[in-house]
C-alpha positions as CSV (number, residue, x, y, z in Angstrom):
1,X,-23.8,1.0,-218.7
2,X,-22.2,0.1,-215.3
3,X,-18.8,1.4,-214.3
4,X,-16.2,-1.4,-214.1
5,X,-14.4,0.3,-211.4
6,X,-17.6,0.5,-209.2
7,X,-18.6,-3.0,-210.0
8,X,-14.9,-4.3,-208.9
9,X,-14.9,-2.3,-205.7
10,X,-18.5,-3.6,-204.9
11,X,-17.4,-7.1,-205.6
12,X,-14.4,-7.1,-203.3
13,X,-16.1,-4.7,-200.8
14,X,-19.0,-7.1,-200.4
15,X,-16.5,-9.8,-199.3
16,X,-15.1,-7.6,-196.7
17,X,-16.0,-7.6,-193.0
18,X,-14.9,-9.7,-190.1
19,X,-11.8,-11.7,-190.9
20,X,-13.5,-15.0,-190.3
21,X,-16.1,-14.2,-192.9
22,X,-13.7,-12.8,-195.3
23,X,-13.3,-14.3,-198.7
24,X,-10.5,-12.0,-199.6
25,X,-6.9,-12.9,-199.7
26,X,-4.6,-10.8,-197.7
27,X,-3.2,-9.3,-201.1
28,X,-6.7,-8.4,-202.3
29,X,-7.6,-6.7,-198.9
30,X,-4.2,-4.7,-199.2
31,X,-5.0,-3.7,-202.8
32,X,-8.5,-2.5,-201.8
33,X,-7.0,-0.3,-199.0
34,X,-4.5,1.2,-201.5
35,X,-7.2,2.1,-203.9
36,X,-9.3,3.6,-201.1
37,X,-6.3,5.6,-199.9
38,X,-5.4,6.7,-203.5
39,X,-8.9,7.9,-204.1
40,X,-8.9,9.8,-200.7
41,X,-5.5,11.5,-201.6
42,X,-6.9,12.5,-205.0
43,X,-9.7,14.3,-203.2
44,X,-7.6,15.8,-200.6
45,X,-4.7,17.1,-202.8
46,X,-6.8,17.8,-205.9
47,X,-6.3,21.6,-205.9
48,X,-2.4,21.2,-205.7
49,X,-1.7,18.1,-207.8
50,X,-4.7,17.1,-209.8
51,X,-6.2,20.5,-210.7
52,X,-6.2,19.8,-214.5
53,X,-8.4,16.6,-213.9
54,X,-12.0,16.5,-213.0
55,X,-12.7,16.4,-209.2
56,X,-14.8,13.2,-209.5
57,X,-12.3,11.4,-211.6
58,X,-12.8,7.4,-210.8
59,X,-9.6,6.1,-209.3
60,X,-9.2,2.4,-209.9
61,X,-6.5,-0.2,-209.1
62,X,-4.7,0.6,-212.3
63,X,-4.5,4.4,-211.3
64,X,-2.6,4.1,-208.0
65,X,0.7,4.4,-209.5
66,X,-0.4,7.5,-211.4
67,X,-1.7,9.1,-208.3
68,X,1.5,8.4,-206.3
69,X,3.5,9.9,-209.1
70,X,1.5,13.1,-209.2
71,X,1.6,13.5,-205.5
72,X,5.3,13.2,-205.3
73,X,6.0,15.3,-208.3
74,X,3.7,18.2,-207.8
75,X,2.8,18.1,-204.1
76,X,4.2,19.6,-201.0
77,X,5.9,17.6,-198.3
78,X,2.5,16.2,-197.0
79,X,1.5,15.0,-200.3
80,X,5.0,13.5,-201.0
81,X,4.6,11.6,-197.7
82,X,1.2,10.4,-198.7
83,X,2.6,9.2,-202.0
84,X,5.4,7.4,-200.3
85,X,2.9,5.5,-198.0
86,X,1.0,4.3,-201.0
87,X,4.1,2.8,-202.5
88,X,4.5,0.4,-199.7
């Protein structure tokens, strides 16, 4: 059974690359970057903010708001700033 998040990221990532070749809209590209940054933040701040969740939890587009909330609620200043940057 294929993971739907992995399939989604593969589909939009395959369209990336040079801007002239890109089939993504600017909004899709921004969303892809937000998901990538949320995944990175989850791994970076796992011990402080996400300790009760598995380290390899798949973060998708629908999970970004949850990651931001946890970073800003349970993290230190650095985590809070990362959460704030994901809100933009």
